[in-house]
C-alpha positions in Angstrom: -19.8 -11.8 -2.4 -20.8 -12.5 1.2 -21.8 -10.0 2.6 -21.7 -9.1 6.7 -22.9 -6.3 8.7 -20.6 -6.2 11.8 -22.8 -3.3 13.9 -26.1 -5.3 13.3 -25.0 -8.8 14.0 -23.3 -7.7 17.4 -26.7 -5.4 18.1 -28.8 -8.9 17.1 -26.3 -11.0 19.5 -26.7 -8.1 22.3 -30.4 -8.8 22.5 -29.6 -12.6 22.3 -28.0 -12.7 25.6 -30.1 -10.1 27.3 -33.1 -12.3 26.3 -31.1 -15.8 27.7 -30.2 -14.1 31.0 -34.3 -13.2 31.2 -35.2 -16.7 30.6 -32.7 -18.6 32.2 -31.5 -16.1 35.4 -32.8 -12.4 35.4 -30.6 -11.8 38.7 -27.7 -14.0 37.4 -24.0 -13.0 36.7 -22.0 -13.7 32.9 -18.8 -16.1 33.8 -16.6 -15.4 31.0 -12.9 -17.5 30.7 -10.4 -15.1 29.6 -7.5 -16.2 27.6 -6.8 -12.7 26.3 -7.8 -13.4 22.6 -10.4 -12.1 20.5 -13.1 -14.7 21.4 -13.3 -14.0 25.2 -12.4 -10.7 24.7 -15.9 -10.6 22.1 -17.8 -12.5 24.2 -17.1 -10.6 27.7 -17.5 -7.3 25.7 -21.2 -8.1 24.2 -22.0 -9.1 28.0 -21.0 -6.2 29.5 -23.0 -4.3 26.6 -25.7 -6.6 27.4 -25.9 -6.6 31.4 -23.2 -4.1 32.6 -20.2 -4.7 34.0 -20.9 -5.6 37.3 -23.0 -8.6 35.9 -19.9 -9.8 34.0 -17.3 -12.0 35.6 -13.9 -12.3 34.1 -11.8 -15.6 34.8 -8.7 -15.6 34.4 -6.7 -19.6 34.3 -2.8 -20.0 33.1 -1.7 -23.2 33.9 1.9 -22.7 35.3 3.2 -19.7 33.2 1.2 -17.9 30.6 3.5 -15.9 28.5 0.8 -14.1 27.2 -1.2 -13.6 30.7 -1.0 -9.6 30.4 -3.5 -9.6 27.2 -6.1 -11.4 29.3 -5.4 -8.7 32.0 -5.4 -6.2 29.5 -9.0 -6.9 28.8 -10.4 -7.4 32.7 -8.9 -3.7 32.4 -10.4 -2.2 29.8 -14.1 -3.5 30.5 -13.6 -2.5 33.8 -15.1 -6.0 35.0 -14.4 -8.1 38.5 -11.9 -10.6 37.8 -9.8 -13.9 39.7 -7.2 -15.4 38.7 -7.1 -19.2 39.3 -3.8 -21.3 38.1 -5.0 -24.9 37.3 -1.3 -26.2 36.8 -1.3 -28.0 39.9 -5.1 -29.8 39.8 -4.2 -31.3 36.1 -0.5 -32.3 37.8 -2.8 -33.5 40.3 -4.9 -35.3 38.9 -1.8 -36.4 36.0 0.1 -38.0 39.2 -3.5 -40.1 40.5 -4.3 -41.4 37.5 -3.9 -45.6 37.8 -0.5 -46.7 36.1 -1.2 -46.4 32.6 0.6 -44.5 29.4 -0.8 -41.1 29.7 -1.7 -40.1 25.8 -0.4 -37.0 24.3 -4.1 -35.9 24.0 -5.1 -37.1 27.6 -2.3 -34.5 28.7 -3.4 -31.7 25.9 -7.4 -32.1 26.8 -6.9 -32.3 30.0 -6.2 -28.4 31.2 -9.2 -27.0 29.2 -11.5 -29.7 31.0 -10.3 -28.1 34.4 -10.5 -24.9 33.5 -14.3 -25.4 32.4 -14.8 -26.7 35.9 -13.3 -24.3 37.4 -15.8 -21.8 35.3 -18.5 -24.1 36.8 -16.6 -23.8 40.0 -17.0 -20.1 40.2 -20.3 -19.8 38.6 -22.4 -21.8 41.3 -20.5 -19.8 43.7 -21.1 -16.2 42.1 -24.8 -17.3 41.2 -23.5 -16.9 37.7 -23.7 -18.6 33.6 -21.3 -19.7 32.4 -20.1 -18.2 28.1 -18.7 -20.3 25.8 -16.5 -18.3 23.7 -16.1 -21.2 20.8 -16.6 -19.8 16.9 -18.3 -21.4 14.2 -14.6 -21.7 12.1 -13.4 -24.2 15.3 -16.2 -25.5 15.5 -16.3 -26.2 12.0 -13.1 -28.9 11.8 -13.5 -30.0 16.3 -11.1 -27.3 16.9 -12.2 -27.4 20.4 -12.3 -30.2 23.6 -15.4 -31.7 24.4 -16.3 -31.1 27.5 -13.6 -28.3 27.8 -13.6 -24.9 26.2 -16.8 -26.9 23.6 -19.0 -26.5 27.0 -21.0 -24.0 28.7 -24.4 -22.3 29.4 -24.7 -20.4 26.2 -22.7 -19.6 23.1 -22.2 -16.1 21.8 -20.1 -17.0 19.0 -20.7 -20.6 17.9 -22.8 -19.8 14.1 -19.8 -17.2 13.5 -16.2 -17.3 11.8 -13.2 -15.9 13.0 -13.2 -13.5 10.6 -16.9 -12.3 11.8 -15.8 -12.5 15.6 -12.6 -9.9 14.5 -15.2 -7.6 12.6 -17.6 -7.1 15.4 -14.6 -6.7 17.8 -13.8 -3.8 16.2 -16.9 -2.9 15.8 -17.1 -2.7 19.8 -14.2 -0.5 19.7 -12.0 -3.4 21.2 -8.1 -2.4 21.2 -6.5 -3.7 17.8 -4.0 -6.0 19.7 -6.8 -8.1 21.3 -8.8 -8.2 18.0 -5.8 -9.1 15.8 -3.6 -11.6 19.1 -2.6 -14.6 16.9 -4.6 -17.5 18.2 -2.4 -19.8 20.9 -4.2 -22.6 22.1 -1.6 -22.3 25.2 -0.7 -25.9 25.6 1.9 -26.8 22.4 3.4 -23.6 22.0 1.9 -23.3 18.5 -0.7 -21.4 16.9 -4.0 -22.7 15.7 -3.3 -22.1 12.4 -0.3 -24.2 12.4 -2.1 -27.3 14.1 -5.0 -27.0 11.6 -2.8 -26.8 8.4 -4.1 -23.9 6.6 -5.8 -20.3 8.2 -8.9 -19.0 9.3 -9.2 -16.9 6.6 -9.3 -19.8 3.8 -11.6 -21.7 6.4 -14.3 -18.9 6.8 -14.5 -18.3 2.7 -15.7 -22.3 2.2 -17.6 -22.0 5.4 -19.7 -18.7 4.4 -19.0 -19.0 0.5 -18.3 -22.6 -0.6 -14.9 -21.5 -2.1 -12.0 -23.1 -1.9 -9.9 -23.5 -5.2 -7.2 -25.8 -3.3 -8.6 -29.4 -3.9 -6.2 -30.9 -1.4 -7.5 -28.5 1.3 -11.1 -28.8 0.7 -11.2 -32.7 1.2 -9.2 -32.1 4.4 -11.5 -29.4 5.3 -14.6 -31.7 4.6 -12.4 -34.6 6.4 -12.0 -33.0 9.5 -15.8 -31.6 9.8 -16.8 -35.2 9.2 -14.6 -36.7 12.1 -16.0 -34.1 14.2 -19.9 -33.5 13.7 -20.2 -35.4 17.3 -18.9 -32.6 19.0 -21.9 -30.3 18.1 -24.6 -33.4 18.3 -26.3 -34.2 22.1 -25.1 -37.4 23.6 -26.7 -40.4 22.0 -29.2 -42.0 24.3 -31.1 -45.3 24.6 -34.4 -44.7 24.3 -36.7 -47.6 25.3 
């Protein structure tokens, strides 16, 4: 049985963040995109513990009307961090309208908002002496549930080696509001939950990742296919070596 000590892992992660900033910007701020979900909530809380709330800046980025925006506002108020709200809808639509006369794919429309959001985070980060946090977790990365150069980008990544189950445990350890820790993940793009899009639960995925257990053969094969197909997202860009 896989054993996870949330307090020990939280403390180690806080130390890692402090060490990263000591080496990569002792006077810099942490810039975190705040969605109101568990990942951004936990990353922001870890950065506050590591650096102090005066060095953590939250950026809320609705695309038009975001039904759960109050969850994001609740998080920044709970942590007491400086925050900015930038609606990216005009930028997304502006780029879509500026594209040449081609048939714009559904995948393009899905992936563009996260990429615009990452551009927004770097615009803020470079203006406030910041380092941009990546908020992806291991479970999402394992099956490629992220947008390359969108939410998969960043300068440092506190959660990319931790599963959803583990992230939730750390959130509870840090005393985050339960509704933020247990908020049903929704991508904010197509209206479905993450698990509806994936076709399986994070609990089943996490058990397979950590313990190698997946009694459903078809599900195991599906996860393996997704993992293999999306490995390129976790690798460096291929480079020609003369």
